[in-house]
Structure formats: structure tokens, C-alpha cells
N, C-alpha and C positions, 0 to 999 in steps of 0.2 A: 188424411191427417194434415192439419195446418202446421207447417214447419215452425211457426212462431210459438206453438204450444210447447216445444221442447227446447227453446232457445231464449236467451236473454243477453243484454249487453255484457261484454267481458270487461267488467270494472271491479273495484274492490268489493262492492256488495255481492256481485256475482260470484267472486272467488270464495268469499266467506260462506255464502249460501251452499256452494258446492262442497266445501269442507264439512259443513254441518250435515249434509246429506249422506256422508260416508258412515259405514258402521263404526269405525274407530278413527281417531286422528292419525294420519300417516306420519311416520318419521321421515319419510322421503317422498316428496312430491315432485314428479318428473314433469317438466315442460318440454315437449319435443319440438324439434325443428323439421319441417318438411323440406327445407333447403337452408344451407348456411348463407351468411352474409345478406340478410334481409333487414334493412334499417327499421321497417315498421315492427317487425317481431322483436328486434332488440329494444326498441322503445317500450313496447308492451311488457317484455320481460322485466325491465327496470321498474315499471309501475307496479307489476304483480309482486315483485320482491319487496319493494318499499312497503306495500300494503301488508304483506305477510309479516314483516319485521314489526311494524307499528301496531298492528291490530291482532295478529294471530300467534305471536310469540316465537316466530322463526328466528334462528340465530346463525344460519349458515347458508352459503351459496356454493354449489359445486358445478363446475363447467367442464366440458370436454376439452381438456388441455392437459399437458404434461404435469403429473402429480408432483415431480421434484421442482420444476420451475415455479409451480404454484406457491411454493414456500416463500418466494420473493414477494409475491402479491399479498399473501397473508401477513407477512412482516410489515408491509407498508400499511395495510388497512388497520392493523391492530396497534402498531407502535409509531407509524409515521416514518419508518426507516426507508431511506432511498429517495429517488427522484421519480415523480410520476411518469415522465416520458420514458425513462430507462426501465421502469417496472413494466410498462405496457409493451416495450420492445423485447425485453429478456424474460419476462415472467409468464409468457404464453407460448404455446406451440401452435402449429397450423396457421399462423398469421392471425389468430383470434384476438390478440391484443389490439389490432387495428380494425376489428369488426365493429359494426355499427353499434353505438350506445355503450361500448365497454369502458371508454374513458369516463363517461358520465357516471356509470355504475360504480367503478372503483373510487372515483372522487366522492360519491355519495356515501359509500361505506366508510371511508376515512372520516368524513365529516361527522357521521353518525357516531363513530367510536370516540371521537374527541369530546362528544357531548354526553356520553352514557358510560356508566361503569361496566355494564354487561355488554361485552363486545360481540359484534357479528364477525364471523370468520369466513375466509375464502379458501376454497380447495380446488385444485385441479384433480381430476380422477382418472385421466387417461394415462397409459403407460408412456415412457419416453421412447415413442416409436411412431413411425408412419406405417408403410408397408414393410419397410426395413426397421431395424431397432438400433438403439444407441448402445454404447459400451455399458456394462454393469458396474463400471469403476465407481461412480459417485455413490451408488447404493451400497455396494460392497464395502468400500472404505468408510462410508458414513456410519454404517452399522458396526464395523470393526472398531472404530474410534470411540463409540459410545459404551463399549463393553469392557469389563475388567478381565484380567487373565484368570486361569490359563486359557489362552486362545488357541484355536486349532492350527494356526500357522503364524509365522512372523509377518510383519508388515512388508518386509523385503520380498518374501515368498509370494505374498498376495499381489504385489506390484508386478513381479515377474510373470506370474500366471496371466494377469490381465493384459500385459503387453501394450502395444500401441492401440489407442482408441480407434484408429482408422481401420484396423482389421475387423472390428466388430460392425462398424457403421457403413460398410461397403454396400452402396445402393444396388449394385449389380446382382446381389444375392436374391433380389426380389424375383428375377427371372432365371437365375442360374444357381441352383442349390449347391453345386460344387464349389462355389466361391465362399460359402459359409464356413465359419470355424466352430459352429455350434455343437458339433459332435466330436470335436477334437479332444485329445487327451487333456489339454489345459482346461477346456470348457467342462469336461466331465469332472475333473478334480474341483473346479470352482463350485460346481453344483453340490458336491459333498461338503465343501467348506461353508457354503451358504446355509446348508441344512444344520451344520454343527453350530454356526453362529446363532441361528434362530433358536436352537435348543438352549444355548447359553443365555439368550435373552429371556426365555421363560424362567430360568433359574434366578435371574437377577432383577426381574420386574419390581419386587418390593423395594429395592434400593434406588430406583430411578424416579425422578420427578415426573409429573404427568406429561410435561412438555417433551422431556427426553424419551419417555416411553412411547409417546405417540410418533415421535420422529424416528426412533429405532424400528418400531413396527412398520412404518411406512418404508424405510430403507429395506427391511427384510422382505416385505411383500414384493417390492420392486425388483430386488436382486433375484429372487426365485422366479418371478414372472418373466424377467428379461432372459434369464438362462434357459427357461423352458421355451421361450419364443425363439431364441437363437437355435436351440436344438431342432425345433420344427422347421427353421429356415433351411436346414441341411437335409431335410426329408425329400425323398424323390418320388413318393407315392402320389397317386391321383388325389388323395384326400388332403394334400399339403395346404392348399389355400383355405379350405374350410377349417382345418385344424388351427391355422394361424389366426384366422378371424375370430374363432371361438376363444382362443387363448387371450386375445386382446380384450374381448368383452368380459371374460372371467376376471382379468385384472381390474377392469372398471368396476365390476360388481363388488369385489373384495375392498377396493378403496371406498366405495360408497357405503358399504356396511360400517366401515370405520368412521366415516363422516356422520352417520346417523347417531353415533355415540355422543356427539356434541350438541344434540338437540335437533328439533325439526329443521330440515334443510330443503331448499329448492334446488333441483337438479336440472341443468339446462344442457341439452345435447340433441343430437339428431334422433328423429322418430325411430330410426332403425336400431338404435342402441337402447331404446326404452320399450319397444313393443313386446308383448307377452307371447305372441305366436312365433314359431320358428321362422328365422329368416332364410329365404331362398332366393338366390339372384345369380345372374350370369356375370362373370368377370373374364372377358375375352373368351377363350375356349373352355374355361373352367365353370362348373356348376358349384356354387358355394351354398352350403347348408350349415347353419349355426344357430345357437340359442344366444339371444342378446343379453346384455347386462340386466335389462328390465325383466326378462323372463327368469333369470337366475334369482334376481331379488324378489320377484313375486313368489317363487318357490320357497324362498328362505324366510321372507318377512310376512308373507300373506297380506292381510289388509293394512299392514304398516307401510306398504308401498302403494302409491296411487299414481296414475298416469294421465296427464293431459296431452293428447296429441295435438299437432297443429296442421292446418291445411289452408291453402290460399285459393282465392277466386282468380282474378286476373293476375297473371304472373308476367311482368315485363311486356305487356300488350297482348299476351295470349289469353283468350277468354275460354272458360270451360264450356263443353257442350251441356245443354239443359238436362240431359238424362244421366249425368254424373253427379256424385255427391257434391263436388265443388259447384256444379251448376245449380243445383237445387238450393244450396246454402247461399249462393250469390243473390238470391231474391230477398234475403233478410234485410231489414232497414238499417242495420247498424254497420259501421265500418269494422268493428271488432265484436265477435259474438262468442258466447259460451253455449255449446250445444250438446245435448244428450243424443248421440247418433245411434245408440244401440237398437232403436226401433225402426230405423230407416231400412227399407228393403226395395228390391226391384230396380236397383241402380247399377250402372255399368262403370268399369274403371276408366278413369280419365287417361288420355294419351297426350302427353305434353312435349312440345319441341325442345323444352329446356331440360337437357339431360341431367342437370343438377337438382331438379325438382322431382320429388318422389310423391306421386299422387296417392290418395288413400285407396286401400283395397277394400271394396265392399264386403268381401268375405270375412273380414276380421273386425268389424265394427263392434262386436259384442265383447272384445277384449280391451276396449278403450273405456276408461272411466268417464271422460268427457272430452270434448273437442274445442280447441281455441281456433276460431275461423277468422281470417283476415280477408276482407273483400278484395283488397288489392295489395300487391307486393311488387317492389321495384328493386331487384337484387343489385348490390353494389359491385359484384364480381360475376 
């Protein structure tokens, strides 16, 4: 087979042709990262999103960043509230506000919204966590303040149960479950209160504006998700890391389902969070097994979720072997290609010296709708 028979340039025409080839139009189109902080992929993401907005009716972008911090970015792009530098610094987690192309993308979204009545929206869809997790204070109090009484407790009681934020965000809990307060009496009571608040929200939905309802539901999902995550942080079983990883991706999936209600959206995150197959990896002495947000979305949304993985040829000077997927695709004539890799067989996994680059697994190519291939990548970190 000639590889060019299943490939074409990755441009607007290619993206539109790909969408037209699908059985239905997806509500969520995932664009995966094989590695974070690659300028070339950030630029291509921006081009793809602009094309989707201008030609395919897309109205939202969701990125792998704190869902609560993302409210600052969305306020900026929809209303102009705030300062761009401050929004890039405080509106993103994981340092993604400084990632390649993000400033250009946020500026473009703001400029677009100034010129159009139908706004494009920005969403973070990760939880407020790394391997450790933040306090549930913002989510709990945010939901509490949006609801009318009778409430399950007073504001003073809620504040007392939450206590100092530092006791929740102790990074030492990553390696030492005994440092976590996630299974304490206060945390257990907070989980009951969070459930009661969500039940109260269901009763009051008709009386809320769309904006208040969306924000209340976001606060509710985040509060419950964080309290579950903190409970898992205190777990001492061998399944602890797998469970925490799965809980994080379940939070991502729930947030992305909510994003889909705002119209077709482009989702930008790591391949590992979008792949349909079960994730299996080693983290120190731990074997981690989990289902990604993409696998959960595929189970719930079916054809309404589509996934473009990414892969790179030369990565920071490292050239792939010719018998790997990346090696074969490096023979394509274009810098950026869109490739149907489902028919590729007989190739071996790439071994990369860049620990942050995750090569494609030849065993799972049939679970990818199409592949965005960059011939060269020059990571900024």
C-alpha cells in the first residue's frame, strides 16, 4: 500500500473532508497531544479551531486545564473582562497559559466575539488537581451561594468543615495516604452536604438562569469529584493510583458532556485522555490501569465523539526508525498530514528518548478515527 493513498495535507479542506466522512457530525471532536508544549501542534490546533468555527459551526474550545480557572478565560473571551496577561497566568492550570500558541488563540477568540453576536466559548475540563487535589472550598461555597434555602447547613458550618485550604492541598499525600484528610469525619460530612446541595439544585433548576444553572452544575460536579478524589487519596490499597487516575478522567468526561450542550466543540488534551482503549502504564512501582475520558465519552456518546490522535516524526532531533508508524509517516511529503492509520499493519512501537513523548501503539490504531501527523516537533519544555 502506498501511504499517500490514506493521507492528505492537514488543512481546513482536509478537516472538513474528515468530518464529512463520519457517520454523524460529532458534538465533541478530540485533538490529542502526543506530547505537551509542542509549538508546531499549538499553531496547528489554532488553525484547525479557526476553520471549525468559520466553516463548520463549532462554538466552543475545551482544553486540559482547571475547569474553575477556565471561567476567567471564558469571561475574557465572551465579555472582554480582565487583562490578557492576567488571564493567561491565572486562568490556566499546569502552566498551559504559557504553552505555545495559547495567547494567539485566546486573542483570536476575543476578537471573533467582538465581531459576532454568536459567541465562541472557552472551557477548562480538568479538575482542580494535579496528582494531589485542591480544596473543595470554591466549588462547595459557589454552589451554596447560588441556591435558596432551606440549605442543608449554615455557611458558618460549611466554612468550619472545610477548614484551612492547606490541609486539603498537601502535596505529600501523593506518596503518603496517611497525610490525606479525605476519609476524615469532616470530609465524610462534606460529601453528604454536597449530595444534598445537588439534590436541592435539581429542585431549583427552573428558577435559575442558563448561566447560573451551568455554573451551579459545574460547581456541583467539581465538589463531588474533588471529595471523591480526596477520599481516594486516603486509600492504602494497591489500586490507589489506578483509582485516582480513573476518577480524574471521569471528572473530565463529565465536564466534556456538559460542554457538548453548548454546540460542537473541539477538545484539546493529551492522547492518553482521549484514547478509546484502556490505559495501562507504569508509574514508579505502580501499574496503572484506567479508562480515559475519551473511552467514557465513546461509551456514552457513541458516534457523537470523534478522535484525532497526534504523532510526531522527528522530536527534538530524535528520528524514528523506519519500521515504526512514525517512521513510515515521515516519508509523506507534507509537514502536517491527516492520515487514516487503521489499515496500517506490521509496524513496531517506537522507542523515544524523550520521556514526555508517547509514541503510537500499533495495536490500537483501529480505535483512532484519524491521525494528525507532524513531521517535526521542537518541544519548548
